C-alpha positions, 0 to 999 in steps of 0.5 A, a space after each residue: 500500500 502507498 498513498 496518493 498525492 496531488 496539488 490543491 489546484 488538481 484535486 477536487 470533487 472530480 477525482 474524489 468522485 471517481 474514488 467514491 464511485 470505485 469503492 461503492 461509497 456513494 458520491 463525494 461529500 468532501 475532498 481535501 489535498 491537505 492530508 485530511 487524515 494525516 500524512 501517509 508513510 512509505 511509498 507514494 504510488 500515484 500522482 493524478 492530475 486533471 481528472 475529468 470525473 467520468 473515469 471508472 477507476 482512479 488510475 485511469 486519470 492522467 498521472 505520471 506513472 506508478 511510483 512517480 510523483 512531484 508532490 510529498 506526503 504533505 499533499 496526501 489527498 483525503 476523501 469523505 464519501 456520502 455513504 460514510 455520513 449519517 444525520 440525526 436529531 437528538 433530544 427532541 420530542 421525536 425523530 423530527 426535532 432536536 439537536 443536529 448531529 452528524 456521524 463522521 469518521 464513525 463517531 457522532 458529533 454536533 453541527 455548529 454555525 453562528 448564522 444557522 437559518 431556515 434554509 439550513 434547517 429545511 435541508 436537514 428536515 427534507 433529508 430526514 424525511 420530516 417534511 419542511 422546517 418549522 424552526 431553526 434554533 441554537 441547541 442551548 434549549 437541549 441538554 449539553 453534550 461533550 461530543 466533538 464538533 463534526 461540521 462547522 459554518 454551513 451555508 445552504 440554499 434550501 434545495 440541496 438533497 443533503 446537508 453535506 451538499 451545502 457549502 461547509 467551511 469546516 470538516 471536523 472533528 474539532 474540540 471547541 465550545 458548543 455555543 453555536 451548536 444547531 437544532 431544528 424542528 420539522 413540520 413532519 412528513 405526515 399529518 391528519 387533517 379535517 378530522 375531529 382532532 389532530 389524531 384523525 382525518 385525511 392522511 396528507 404527506 409533505 411534497 416539497 413545501 406543500 401538503 398532498 393527500 394519499 389515496 385510500 388504496 395506497 396505504 394499509 393498516 400497517 402504514 396507518 400504525 406508523 402514521 399514528 405512532 409518528 404523530 404521537 397518537 397511539 395506535 391506528 383504530 381504522 383506515 377508510 375512504 374519506 369517512 367523516 371527511 370530505 373527498 379531496 379536490 387537491 393533489 395526491 401523492 404519486 405512489 403507495 406506501 408499504 410498511 413493516 410496522 417498525 418504521 419511525 416515520 412514514 417516509 421511511 417505508 418502502 415507496 411503490 408505484 401507484 396502482 390506482 390512477 386518477 384517485 379521488 378518495 383520500 385515505 382517512 386514519 383514526 388513531 387513539 391513545 388507547 390500545 386496549 380495554 377490558 373489564 376487571 374484577 367482575 364475575 365474568 369478562 363482561 362486567 367489572 371496572 373499566 380498565 384501559 391501556 394507554 402508551 403501554 400503561 394500564 389504569 382505570 377510568 374515573 366515573 365522574 363523566 362515565 355514562 351509558 353511551 360510553 358503556 354501550 360502545 365499550 360493551 359492543 367493542 368487547 363482544 359483550 352485547 349491550 350495556 345493562 347498568 352502571 354500578 356505583 363507582 368503586 363497586 368492583 374495587 378501588 382499582 390499580 394503576 393510574 386513575 385517568 380523569 379522561 372524560 369520553 364523550 361517546 354518542 353510542 354509535 362508535 365501534 371503538 371507545 378510542 373513536 369517542 371525543 375525549 375531554 381531559 382539561 377542566 376535569 376536577 381531580 378524581 377521588 381515589 377509588 372513584 372508578 367507572 364500572 359496567 354490567 354488559 348483557 353478554 355476547 350479542 353477535 356470536 361472530 366477528 371479523 377481527 383485525 381487518 380495516 373495518 368490521 366487514 373484513 378480517 379473521 373469522 372469530 366465533 364467540 364460545 361464551 361471553 367475552 371468549 372468542 375462538 378462531 376458525 381454521 381453513 377448510 373445504 366449506 369456506 365459500 359457504 361459511 363466508 356467505 353466511 358470515 357476510 350476510 349475518 353481519 350485514 356486510 354484503 357478499 364475500 369478495 375475498 376468502 383467504 388463509 391467514 397465518 395462525 396467530 398463536 397468541 390469539 384466542 383459542 382455536 375452533 375446528 372447521 365450520 361446515 356451511 352450505 351457504 343457505 343457512 340464516 345464521 352461522 350457529 346453524 352450520 355444523 362445527 367439527 368441535 373445539 380443538 383440544 390441542 392446536 390444529 395441524 393447520 397453520 392457517 386461519 380463515 379470513 374473509 373480506 365482504 363487499 
């Protein structure tokens, strides 16, 4: 091994770009002829000059021959390629706000600039998939760090693809004061507009500096989960066309999103070509901070005190504003029929965990308590043990389609006793079964019947249902009996009705 040297008037982005491309390291971010990484030792093998930048390998540039050079080690050239650089925001309320940090030479450090402005912040936000910039700040509002300064004195026009495409005077690492460390707040890549709150409405994404709608058919429930998490809105309850919101007359995002559910931002999901042309129906997403509900300490799963999980923490709900429409929605959601009565507060015990003073304002028609408007501000403190409770009638509809985008699609589950649901395995009679299910639920006719992978953590498993298709109710079909052990079939019946 030996080094490469070149004079400052000869070495720039052309030769460095050849090196980055030859190594499969992206584009050139920074090139220096001033021994950027220290002076080499031993041989100088190459002294290239006047590279055009189109060469496939560095030795195709004009040079004086192997081992022949007219420069010394003080002119050993250094290159930083884009694939070695990373960008992030730290210590903010999410991945789209915080102190600007760059990973350079394998270590994270800060970005310092005494004239940091909205054009600079715009480049950071767009590069991270966080939409447009909402603010450009000094990082003094965040905790101080001992990290080195990686980039210093930056000037962006605002339309660069990456921060390192801007004019950067200082490439670190440097030791120095952090008085001018930079921070940004971004508007985010996605938002929900036109709904009852910032956690429900039409899905819109940032395209340049404008908001555009996303077509209903170009996102699925997994993508909706990413959106809800990105917005700090908990979990996705529903994904539908327009719903409560009017159809969009504006522009649509030209593509579809495919997410695996682990992404922090919708912009990090795989983007696919659109499969719906001339879309007019934007997707509507309804999120809720409440991820699960249950009734506890009653004689069955259909009566007891109301418990809710929010952001991974279980707690009870205050009884002060708890009323019959709220209870009605909860009973239906739990598969427990209708609300019969509201026992006095604390009837089933003092409760454990957080006592939430959230006041649900359900109309009684919602399909999930998380869809109800919530009032938190202005509620008086809830007395200890003043917990909401309900008695439900028991199983009302003995079947449901669960885990789909609406009540008319998902895995088929059958109630075997109040609050206990069983799955149905794939079998020879699925066409007839699907016909009865869709008709009984008032969901039209089967549009798609498919096998879903078994969910071992789900409810207990029922063996095959044998429906001809003419039965009025699923209960009139023959069932082969409850499985005493998991079925050999690794697939469960899933149905989408029209």
